GUKOL-977057 format. One record per atom (N, C-alpha, C, O): residue in three letters; x negated, z, y. Coordinates in steps of 0.05 Angstrom, whole numbers, plus 32768, in hexadecimal, padded with zeros to 4 digits. Atoms other than C-alpha are relative to their C-alpha. Layout:
<recs>
ALAXZY;...
</recs>
This chain:
<recs>
UNK7FEC80057FEB;UNK80027FFB8001;UNK7FEB800A8019;UNK7FF18017802D;UNK80127FFD7FE5;UNK7FC07FFC802D;UNK80147FEA8019;UNK80237FEE802C;UNK7FF3801D7FF5;UNK7FD97FB78045;UNK801A80078011;UNK801D7FFD8027;UNK7FEB7FFB7FEE;UNK801D7FD7805D;UNK7FFC80128019;UNK80098011802E;UNK800B7FF37FE4;UNK7FF68009808C;UNK7FEF7FF78013;UNK7FE680028027;UNK801280097FEA;UNK7FCD7FD580AA;UNK801E7FF88019;UNK801F7FFC8031;UNK7FEA80047FF4;UNK80187FBB80BB;UNK801080138011;UNK801A800F8027;UNK7FEC7FEB7FEB;UNK803C7FF780D5;UNK7FE4800A801B;UNK7FEA80118032;UNK800C7FFA7FE3;UNK7FFF80048106;UNK80137FF4801A;UNK801A8000802E;UNK7FF7800C7FEB;UNK80227FCD812C;UNK802580088002;UNK80387FFB800C;UNK7FDD7FFE7FFA;UNK80697FF58127;UNK80097FF68018;UNK80177FE2801A;UNK7FF580047FE0;UNK80747FFB817A;UNK80037FDC8003;UNK80167FD0800F;UNK7FFB80227FF7;UNK80667FA98179;UNK80157FEC7FF4;UNK801F7FD87FFD;UNK7FE8800A8012;UNK80977F9C8140;UNK801680088008;UNK80297FF98004;UNK7FE77FF67FF6;UNK80CA7FC3815D;UNK80077FF68018;UNK801F7FF0801D;UNK7FF880127FED;UNK80C07FA5819B;UNK800A7FDE8007;UNK80157FD28019;UNK7FF1801B8003;UNK80CC7F638183;UNK80177FFF7FF7;UNK80217FE97FF8;UNK7FE37FFD800D;UNK810D7F758164;UNK801280058017;UNK80297FFD801A;UNK7FF07FFE7FEE;UNK811D7F9081A4;UNK80077FEE8018;UNK80187FF2802A;UNK800680197FEC;UNK810A7F4D81CC;UNK80167FF07FFB;UNK80227FE4800C;UNK7FE98010800C;UNK813C7F2C819B;UNK801980048001;UNK802B7FF57FF9;UNK7FDF7FF18000;UNK81787F5B81A9;UNK8008800E7FEE;UNK802080137FEC;UNK7FFE7FE58016;UNK816E7F8C8171;UNK800B80168008;UNK801880217FF6;UNK7FF47FE87FFA;UNK81857FCA819F;UNK7FF4801B7FF5;UNK7FDC80217FF6;UNK7FFB7FF28010;UNK818F8002817A;UNK7FF57FFE7FDD;UNK7FEF80137FD0;UNK8004800E801B;UNK817F7FDD8133;UNK7FE67FFA8000;UNK7FDE7FF17FEB;UNK801A80138001;UNK813A7FC78147;UNK7FF2800F7FEA;UNK7FE980027FD8;UNK80097FF98016;UNK811F8000811B;UNK800A80027FE8;UNK7FFE800B7FD5;UNK7FF98002801A;UNK814A7FF780E7;UNK7FF97FE97FFB;UNK7FF57FE67FE3;UNK8000801E8009;UNK813C7FA880E8;UNK7FDD80027FF7;UNK7FD17FF37FE9;UNK802380018008;UNK80EB7FC180E5;UNK7FFF800C7FE9;UNK7FEE80037FDA;UNK80057FF58018;UNK80F27FEA80AE;UNK800A7FED7FE3;UNK80027FEF7FCC;UNK7FF280118013;UNK811B7FB78088;UNK7FEB7FEE7FF7;UNK7FE67FEC7FDF;UNK8016800A8003;UNK80E37F8D8090;UNK7FE6800A7FEB;UNK7FDA7FFC7FD9;UNK801C7FF3800F;UNK80AA7FBB8072;UNK800E80017FE8;UNK7FFF7FFA7FD6;UNK7FFE80018019;UNK80D27FC18038;UNK800D7FE37FED;UNK80127FE27FD5;UNK800180128011;UNK80E17F7D8028;UNK7FDE7FF07FFE;UNK7FD67FE47FEA;UNK80198009800F;UNK80957F698030;UNK7FF580117FF5;UNK7FDC80107FF2;UNK80137FEE8015;UNK80857F9D8007;UNK80127FFC7FDE;UNK800980037FC8;UNK7FF2800F8016;UNK80BD7F7F7FD4;UNK7FF57FEA7FF4;UNK7FF07FE87FDB;UNK800A801D8009;UNK80A17F367FD7;UNK7FE680058004;UNK7FDA7FF08008;UNK801A7FFD8002;UNK805B7F567FDA;UNK7FF07FE58014;UNK7FDD7FD9800B;UNK800B80117FF5;UNK80497F25800D;UNK7FE980038011;UNK7FE37FF78026;UNK801F7FF97FF2;UNK80087F438020;UNK7FEB7FE58005;UNK7FDD7FE4801A;UNK800E80227FFB;UNK7FE47EFA801E;UNK80117FF4801A;UNK80057FEB802E;UNK7FFA800B7FE9;UNK80157EE2804E;UNK8001800F801E;UNK80097FFE802F;UNK7FFF7FE67FEE;UNK80137F1C8086;UNK7FE180008007;UNK7FDA7FF6801C;UNK80177FF67FFB;UNK7FCA7F328080;UNK7FE97FE17FFF;UNK7FE07FD17FEE;UNK8013801A8003;UNK7F9F7EFD808E;UNK7FDB8002800D;UNK7FDA7FFE8025;UNK801A7FFC7FF6;UNK7F4A7F078099;UNK80018018800C;UNK7FF8801F8022;UNK7FFC7FE17FFF;UNK7F5D7F4C8094;UNK800A8010801C;UNK800780268025;UNK7FEF7FFB7FDE;UNK7F887F4780DE;UNK801D7FFE7FF4;UNK801F7FEC7FE3;UNK7FE080097FFB;UNK7FDB7F4980DB;UNK80077FE7800B;UNK7FFF7FE28022;UNK7FF880187FF5;UNK7FF77F0580E2;UNK801A80098016;UNK802F8008800A;UNK7FE87FFC7FF4;UNK802B7F19811C;UNK80117FF0800A;UNK80237FF88019;UNK7FF180138004;UNK804A7ED8811B;UNK801080017FE9;UNK80297FFD7FE9;UNK7FF27FFF801F;UNK80577EE080CF;UNK8017800F800B;UNK802E80078012;UNK7FED7FED8004;UNK80767F2380D8;UNK801B80028017;UNK802D80138017;UNK7FE47FFE7FF9;UNK80A67F078112;UNK80147FF17FFB;UNK802B7FF48004;UNK7FEA800A8009;UNK80C27ED480EE;UNK800D800E7FE7;UNK802380047FDF;UNK7FF17FEB8011;UNK80D37F0D80B7;UNK80148011800E;UNK802B80148007;UNK7FEC7FF07FEF;UNK80EE7F3980ED;UNK80177FE7800B;UNK802E7FEF800F;UNK7FEA800E7FEB;UNK81177EFB8111;UNK800E7FFA7FE7;UNK80267FFC7FEB;UNK7FED80048018;UNK81327EEA80C4;UNK801280198001;UNK802980148006;UNK7FF67FF1800F;UNK81487F2E80B3;UNK801680098021;UNK802F800D801F;UNK7FF380097FE6;UNK81617F308104;UNK801D7FF68003;UNK80328001800A;UNK7FEA801A8005;UNK818E7EF280F9;UNK8016800B7FEB;UNK802E80097FEC;UNK7FE87FFE8015;UNK81AA7F0B80B7;UNK8010801C8008;UNK8026801F7FFE;UNK7FF77FEA7FEE;UNK81BA7F4E80DD;UNK801C7FF28010;UNK80327FF78007;UNK7FF4800E7FF0;UNK81E07F238112;UNK80147FF37FF3;UNK802B7FF27FFC;UNK7FED8016800B;UNK82017EF480E2;UNK801480197FEE;UNK802C80157FF0;UNK7FF57FE6800D;UNK82187F3C80B6;UNK8015800B8019;UNK802C80118013;UNK7FEF7FF17FF1;UNK82367F5980F8;UNK801B7FE38011;UNK802C7FE88021;UNK7FF580097FF5;UNK82577F1E810C;UNK801D7FFB7FEE;UNK802F7FF27FFC;UNK7FF380058017;UNK82857F1980CF;UNK801380128005;UNK802A800A8003;UNK7FF77FEB7FFC;UNK829B7F5C80DF;UNK80167FFD801C;UNK800A7FF3802F;UNK7FEF80067FEE;UNK82D97F588111;UNK800180188007;UNK800280277FF3;UNK7FFE7FE67FFC;UNK82DC7F9A813C;UNK801C7FFB8015;UNK80217FE88024;UNK7FF080027FE9;UNK83167FAB8164;UNK800380208008;UNK7FFF80347FFA;UNK800F7FE77FEE;UNK83137FE4819B;UNK801880147FEE;UNK8024800A7FDB;UNK7FFA7FE4800C;UNK8336802C8184;UNK801D8000800D;UNK8030800B8002;UNK7FEA7FEF7FE8;UNK836A803181C4;UNK80197FDE7FF1;UNK80317FDD7FF3;UNK7FEA8014800A;UNK838A7FEB81A0;UNK801380047FEF;UNK80297FF97FEF;UNK7FFB7FFE8016;UNK839980098166;UNK801580178009;UNK801E80237FF5;UNK7FEC7FED8002;UNK83CC803D8185;UNK80067FF68021;UNK7FF47FEE802F;UNK7FEF80077FEC;UNK83F9802D81C2;UNK80198017800F;UNK802F80158005;UNK7FEF7FEC7FFA;UNK8420806581E7;UNK800B80107FE0;UNK802180137FD7;UNK7FF37FF38014;UNK841B808981A7;UNK800B7FF57FE7;UNK801080027FD3;UNK7FF08011801B;UNK843880548176;UNK7FE47FFB7FF5;UNK7FD07FFD8003;UNK801180038017;UNK840B8046813C;UNK80067FDE7FF9;UNK801C7FD57FF2;UNK7FF9801C8001;UNK84007FF88138;UNK7FF87FFD7FEC;UNK7FE280077FE9;UNK800A8003801A;UNK83FB7FE280EF;UNK7FF17FEA7FF9;UNK7FF67FD58005;UNK801580147FFE;UNK83C37FB980D8;UNK800A7FEA8000;UNK80017FDB8011;UNK7FFD800E8001;UNK83E57F8980C4;UNK80037FEC8021;UNK80017FD38021;UNK7FFC800D7FE6;UNK83EF7F758113;UNK7FEB7FF28010;UNK7FED7FDF8021;UNK8017800A7FF2;UNK83A47F728123;UNK7FFD7FE87FFE;UNK7FE67FE38004;UNK800680237FFD;UNK83A57F24811E;UNK80057FFB8018;UNK7FF87FE88023;UNK7FF67FFB7FE5;UNK83C67F32815F;UNK7FEF7FF58017;UNK7FEF7FE28026;UNK80127FF87FED;UNK83947F488183;UNK7FDD7FEC7FFE;UNK7FD17FE57FEA;UNK801480188004;UNK83567F17819B;UNK7FE9800F7FFC;UNK7FEC80277FF7;UNK80237FF88000;UNK83087F268199;UNK7FFE8008801C;UNK800E7FFD802B;UNK80027FF37FE9;UNK82F17F4E81D7;UNK7FE77FE2800E;UNK7FDA7FD38000;UNK8010801C7FE7;UNK82C87F15820B;UNK7FE680017FF9;UNK7FD97FEC7FF9;UNK801980008007;UNK828C7F3281F5;UNK7FF37FF57FE8;UNK7FDB7FF17FE5;UNK8000800F801C;UNK82967F1381AD;UNK7FFC7FEA8006;UNK7FEC7FDC7FF9;UNK7FF9801B8000;UNK82A87ED581CE;UNK7FEC7FFB8012;UNK7FEE7FE4801B;UNK8016800C7FF0;UNK82677ED181FC;UNK7FE980037FEB;UNK7FD87FF17FEC;UNK800E80068017;UNK823E7EE281BE;UNK7FFF7FE57FEB;UNK7FEC7FD67FE6;UNK7FFB801B800B;UNK825A7EAD8194;UNK7FFA7FE28013;UNK7FED7FCF800B;UNK800A80187FEE;UNK82537E7981CE;UNK7FE180028004;UNK7FD57FED800A;UNK801E7FFF7FFD;UNK82097E9081D3;UNK7FF77FF07FE7;UNK7FF07FD87FE9;UNK800980048012;UNK81F97E8B818D;UNK800B7FDD7FFD;UNK80037FD17FE9;UNK7FFD8017800C;UNK82187E428191;UNK7FE97FF28013;UNK7FD97FE1800A;UNK801980047FF4;UNK81E97E3A81CB;UNK7FEB7FFC7FF5;UNK7FE27FE67FF2;UNK801680028015;UNK81B17E4A81A2;UNK7FFF7FEE7FE8;UNK7FEB7FE17FE1;UNK7FFC8017801C;UNK81CA7E228162;UNK7FFA7FE5800E;UNK7FEE7FD28002;UNK8007801D7FF5;UNK81C37DE88191;UNK7FE47FFB8006;UNK7FD97FE67FFE;UNK801980027FFD;UNK81847DF481A7;UNK7FF07FFC7FED;UNK7FE17FE97FEC;UNK80118005801C;UNK81667DFF8165;UNK80067FE37FF5;UNK7FF37FD67FED;UNK80028018800B;UNK81817DC1814E;UNK7FF37FE98011;UNK7FEB7FD48006;UNK8013800D7FED;UNK81617DA28189;UNK7FE47FFB7FF9;UNK7FD97FE57FF9;UNK801C7FF68007;UNK811F7DC28176;UNK7FF97FEF7FE6;UNK7FE47FE37FE6;UNK80008008801C;UNK812B7DA88127;UNK7FF67FE28006;UNK7FE67FDD7FF4;UNK800680137FF9;UNK811D7D628144;UNK7FEC7FFA800A;UNK7FE37FE48003;UNK801A80007FFF;UNK80DE7D6C8164;UNK7FEC80017FEA;UNK7FF080047FD2;UNK801380078016;UNK80987D60814A;UNK7FFE801E7FFA;UNK800780318008;UNK7FFB7FE18007;UNK80897D9F811E;UNK7FF180108011;UNK7FF980278010;UNK80197FF67FF5;UNK804C7DB6814B;UNK80118008801F;UNK800D801E8027;UNK7FED7FF87FE2;UNK807C7DB98193;UNK801580107FF6;UNK801C80228006;UNK7FF07FF3800B;UNK80B07DD78165;UNK7FF580208001;UNK7FFF8033800D;UNK800B7FDF800A;UNK80817E16814C;UNK7FFD800B801C;UNK800E801A8025;UNK800A80007FEA;UNK80627E1A8189;UNK8017800F801A;UNK801480248027;UNK7FE27FFD7FF0;UNK80AC7E1A81B4;UNK8005801C7FF6;UNK7FFF80308002;UNK7FF57FE78011;UNK80C57E4C8183;UNK7FF980198008;UNK8008802A8012;UNK800F7FE97FFC;UNK808B7E7D8187;UNK7FFF80118022;UNK7FFC8028802B;UNK7FFF7FF87FE9;UNK808E7E7F81C9;UNK8015800F800B;UNK801280248018;UNK7FE97FF57FFC;UNK80D67E8A81D2;UNK800580197FED;UNK8012802A7FF8;UNK7FFD7FE88010;UNK80D87EBF8199;UNK7FF180147FFE;UNK7FF680297FF3;UNK80117FE57FF8;UNK80A87EEA81A8;UNK7FF780098017;UNK7FFA7FFB802B;UNK80067FFB7FDF;UNK808D7F0E81E3;UNK7FE67FFD8004;UNK7FDC800B8016;UNK8017800E7FFC;UNK80467EEA81DA;UNK80027FED801C;UNK80177FE08021;UNK8005800C7FE9;UNK80317ECC821C;UNK7FF17FEB7FFB;UNK7FE77FED7FE5;UNK8005801A8004;UNK80157E828224;UNK7FDF80117FEE;UNK7FD8800E7FD6;UNK801C7FF98003;UNK7FCD7EA88222;UNK800180157FE0;UNK7FEF80137FD0;UNK7FF97FF08015;UNK7FE57ED981EC;UNK80007FEA7FE8;UNK7FEA7FE57FDD;UNK8001801D800E;UNK7FFA7E9881BE;UNK7FE57FFC7FF8;UNK7FDE80017FE1;UNK801A80148001;UNK7FB57E7681C8;UNK7FED80157FED;UNK7FDF80107FD9;UNK801E7FEC800F;UNK7F887EB681B4;UNK800E80047FE4;UNK7FFC80037FD3;UNK7FF880068014;UNK7FBB7EBA8177;UNK7FFF7FEA7FEE;UNK7FFA7FF07FD7;UNK800480188007;UNK7FBA7E718163;UNK7FE67FF38001;UNK7FE07FE07FF1;UNK801980107FFC;UNK7F757E5F817D;UNK800C7FE2800B;UNK7FFC7FD08006;UNK8001800C7FF4;UNK7F997E2D81A3;UNK800680028016;UNK801380148020;UNK800F80027FDC;UNK7F867E1581EA;UNK801E80078007;UNK803280007FFB;UNK7FEA7FF17FE8;UNK7FB77E3C8223;UNK800F7FE58014;UNK80277FE2801B;UNK7FE9801A7FFB;UNK7FC47DF68240;UNK7FFD7FF37FEE;UNK7FEB7FE37FF5;UNK7FEF800B8010;UNK7FDA7DD88206;UNK801E80027FF6;UNK80307FF47FEE;UNK7FE57FEF800E;UNK800C7E0781F4;UNK80097FFB8023;UNK801F7FF08027;UNK7FEC80027FE8;UNK801D7E058243;UNK80117FE97FFA;UNK802A7FE87FF9;UNK7FFB80237FFA;UNK801F7DB4823E;UNK801C80047FEA;UNK803480007FF1;UNK7FE1800C8013;UNK80537DB381FE;UNK8015801B800C;UNK802E8017800D;UNK7FEB7FEB7FF6;UNK80777DF4821B;UNK80117FF28019;UNK80297FF0801A;UNK7FF3800B7FE9;UNK80857DD3825C;UNK80107FE17FF8;UNK801F7FD78008;UNK7FF1801E8008;UNK809C7D8A8232;UNK801F80127FFA;UNK803580128005;UNK7FEA7FF6800C;UNK80C37DB98206;UNK801B80058014;UNK80337FFF800F;UNK7FEA7FEA7FEF;UNK80E97DE08242;UNK800C7FE98012;UNK80227FEB801D;UNK7FEE80197FEF;UNK80F87D9C8269;UNK80127FF57FF4;UNK80287FF27FFF;UNK7FEA80088013;UNK811B7D7E822A;UNK8016801A7FF8;UNK802D80147FF1;UNK7FE97FEC7FFA;UNK81427DBF822A;UNK800880048013;UNK801C80128011;UNK7FF17FFC7FED;UNK81527DC18269;UNK80107FE48002;UNK80287FE58009;UNK7FEF80208000;UNK816A7D738266;UNK801780007FF8;UNK802C7FF88003;UNK7FE68005800C;UNK81967D7F8231;UNK801180137FFB;UNK802580127FED;UNK7FE87FE18003;UNK81B57DC48238;UNK800080108020;UNK800680278021;UNK7FFF7FFC7FE4;UNK81B17DCD8283;UNK802480128007;UNK802D8028800E;UNK7FE37FFD7FFC;UNK81FC7DC28283;UNK801580157FEE;UNK802A80217FF5;UNK7FF17FEC8014;UNK82117DEC8244;UNK7FF380208013;UNK80018033801C;UNK80127FE17FFC;UNK81E07E29825D;UNK8013800B801B;UNK80198023801C;UNK7FF180017FEC;UNK820B7E1F82A4;UNK801B80177FFC;UNK8020802C8007;UNK7FE58008800F;UNK824E7E1F827C;UNK8002801C7FF3;UNK801780277FF0;UNK80057FEA7FFC;UNK82317E5D8268;UNK7FFD8020800D;UNK800280378006;UNK80057FF07FF0;UNK82207E838295;UNK801B8002801F;UNK801980108033;UNK7FE680047FFA;UNK82667E7282B5;UNK8012800D7FEE;UNK8027800F7FFA;UNK7FF07FF58013;UNK82887E928280;UNK80167FE27FF8;UNK802E7FE37FFC;UNK7FEC801D8003;UNK82A97E47826E;UNK7FF97FFF7FDD;UNK7FFD7FE97FD2;UNK80058004801B;UNK82957E598221;UNK800E7FF07FEF;UNK80037FE87FDA;UNK7FF680158012;UNK82C77E2C8205;UNK7FF57FDD8005;UNK80037FCB7FFC;UNK800A801B7FED;UNK82A07DEA8229;UNK7FE680087FEF;UNK7FDA80088005;UNK80207FFD8013;UNK82597DFA81F9;UNK80077FF67FEF;UNK7FF87FF37FDB;
</recs>
């Protein structure tokens, strides 16, 4: 278990990564789940390279677990307790279909649709451009941090990101404006 201890030394970094994804209060739990999965599938050779912990690999593990958490969370339909009781009258469970989901859930669904569109777009990119864009978007690494981790020139990373941002802006600026204005059905 010596290799798990090497990974655990960066625990705060992993928790911060999950928080940046939107893990909130569940960030610690998601990181713990990652430790369990790494141990279960014996991923030492994938995450420890030349004696150093691969932050990129760990990010993809954490992101995968976080996405699974979001998918499971979105399957659960929540209803506020106030909607169960009106003037001390109990509302039957069968009447729950009459209630619509809250605006925040609608907003999350719209944001998910926008993210899916953007991910579909990156799937059509050259693999290098896609990986650089995703690592920059999904990790807390700066351009210099990415250059240090990957041994790729920061100038090259900058120009790759600039090209990707231009494409995203051209294709999704209207959808993003609709999202900001609350026109979720137009996305």
